matplotlib code that plots the C-alpha trace (Angstrom):
import matplotlib.pyplot as plt

x = [11.0, 13.4, 17.0, 17.6, 13.9, 14.6, 17.3, 15.0, 12.2, 14.4, 15.8, 12.3, 11.0, 13.8, 13.4, 9.6, 10.2, 12.7, 10.4, 7.5, 5.3, 5.0, 6.0, 7.6, 8.9, 10.9, 9.4, 11.7, 11.2, 10.9, 13.3, 16.3, 17.8, 17.0, 16.9, 14.0, 11.0, 8.9, 7.8, 4.7, 3.8, 1.4, 1.6, -0.1, -3.0, -3.8, -4.4, -6.7, -6.2, -3.5, -2.7, -1.6, 0.9, 2.6, 4.8, 5.9, 8.5, 6.7, 8.2, 6.5, 3.0, 0.2, 1.6, -0.6, 2.3, 0.9, -2.4, -0.5, 1.6, -1.3, -3.4, -0.5, 0.0, -3.7, -4.1, -1.1, -2.6, -6.0, -4.8, -1.9, -3.2, -6.4, -6.7, -10.4, -9.7, -7.1, -7.1, -5.4, -5.2, -4.0, -3.7, -6.9, -5.2, -3.7, -6.4, -4.2, -3.7, -7.4, -8.0, -5.6, -7.5, -10.8, -9.5, -8.5, -12.0, -11.4, -14.3, -14.0, -14.8, -13.9, -11.6, -9.6, -6.2, -3.6, 0.0, 2.6, 6.1, 7.9, 5.6, 6.2, 2.9, -0.7, -2.2, -5.7, -6.3, -9.1, -9.4, -10.4, -11.2, -11.3, -13.0, -12.1, -15.7, -15.9, -12.6, -13.7, -17.0, -15.3, -14.0, -10.8, -9.1, -10.9, -8.3, -8.2, -6.0, -3.2, -1.2, -1.7, -1.8, 1.5, 3.8, 5.6, 9.2]
y = [-7.3, -5.7, -5.2, -2.1, -1.7, -2.6, 0.1, 2.7, 1.7, 2.1, 5.4, 6.8, 5.5, 7.1, 10.4, 10.4, 9.4, 12.2, 14.8, 13.7, 12.9, 9.2, 6.5, 3.3, 0.8, -2.4, -5.4, -7.6, -10.6, -9.9, -12.7, -14.2, -12.7, -9.1, -9.4, -7.6, -9.9, -7.2, -3.6, -1.6, 1.9, 4.8, 7.1, 10.5, 10.9, 14.5, 16.3, 13.8, 10.4, 7.8, 4.7, 1.5, -0.8, -3.9, -6.8, -9.8, -12.5, -15.7, -17.8, -15.5, -15.8, -17.4, -16.3, -13.2, -10.8, -8.7, -8.3, -7.3, -4.8, -3.3, -3.0, -1.1, 1.4, 1.9, 2.7, 5.1, 6.8, 7.4, 8.3, 10.5, 12.2, 13.8, 11.4, 10.6, 7.4, 4.9, 3.3, 0.1, -1.8, -5.3, -7.5, -9.4, -12.8, -11.8, -13.3, -13.4, -9.6, -9.1, -11.2, -9.0, -5.9, -7.5, -8.4, -4.8, -3.5, -2.4, -2.7, -3.3, -0.2, -1.3, -3.0, -2.0, -1.6, 0.2, 1.1, -1.2, 0.0, -2.8, -5.3, -3.7, -1.9, -2.2, -4.9, -5.8, -4.7, -4.6, -1.3, -1.1, 1.7, 2.1, 5.2, 6.7, 6.5, 2.8, 2.1, 4.0, 2.3, -1.1, -0.7, 1.0, 3.1, 6.5, 9.3, 12.7, 13.3, 15.7, 16.1, 16.8, 13.8, 12.2, 14.7, 12.4, 13.4]
z = [-13.8, -16.3, -15.4, -13.3, -12.3, -8.6, -8.4, -10.0, -7.6, -4.5, -5.7, -6.5, -3.1, -1.2, -3.0, -2.3, 1.3, 1.8, 0.2, 2.4, -0.6, -0.1, 2.4, 1.3, 3.9, 3.6, 5.2, 7.2, 9.5, 13.2, 14.0, 12.2, 9.1, 8.5, 4.7, 3.0, 2.3, 0.7, 0.7, 1.5, 0.4, 0.7, -2.2, -2.4, -4.8, -4.3, -1.1, 0.7, -1.0, -0.7, -2.8, -1.0, -2.6, -1.3, -2.6, -0.6, -1.5, -2.6, 0.2, 2.7, 1.2, 3.3, 6.6, 7.1, 6.8, 4.0, 5.9, 9.1, 7.3, 5.4, 8.6, 10.2, 7.5, 7.0, 10.7, 10.5, 7.4, 9.0, 12.5, 11.5, 8.4, 7.1, 4.2, 3.3, 1.4, 0.4, -3.0, -4.2, -7.5, -8.1, -11.2, -11.9, -11.4, -8.0, -5.8, -2.7, -2.8, -3.4, -0.3, 1.7, 0.7, 1.6, 5.1, 5.5, 4.6, 1.0, -1.4, -5.1, -7.2, -10.8, -13.2, -16.3, -17.9, -15.8, -16.6, -15.1, -16.3, -14.5, -16.4, -19.7, -20.4, -19.5, -17.3, -16.4, -12.8, -10.2, -8.2, -4.5, -2.1, 1.7, 3.0, 6.3, 7.4, 6.6, 8.4, 11.5, 11.4, 11.4, 15.0, 14.1, 16.9, 17.1, 17.0, 15.5, 12.5, 13.2, 10.1, 6.4, 4.1, 3.0, 4.6, 7.0, 7.9]

ax = plt.figure().add_subplot(projection="3d")
ax.plot(x, y, z, "-o")
ax.set_aspect("equal")
plt.show()
């Protein structure tokens, strides 16, 4: 990533968290050092849609951590908000992240170029979708949504 992009990301995430528009969380190990090993986010895409994003340090890959974190925020999104679907996009060559989304119940809905400022322009991505009805039908906890989408304190 270009110099300064991490600081800009953190500032923008804190601002969006504070305003209640989005939710970005740092991922840290349960045991040992508490250094950040990644982040996971739900960003508002209108009044009833969210976009899931996650990044994990390479040394933590293959341990199920991205799937665990994604499942937790997906459950929070569908149980605490009225969102009807969660969207996600990953680079075409990122097969591991595509597998994480598949494990979480996402289905592929398309592919194409998407803006990636931290990567210097457009990149080829695959897009995914997880509908509330599909998530609920997959044995997810059945609870009533009680808050508007993406307006967490």
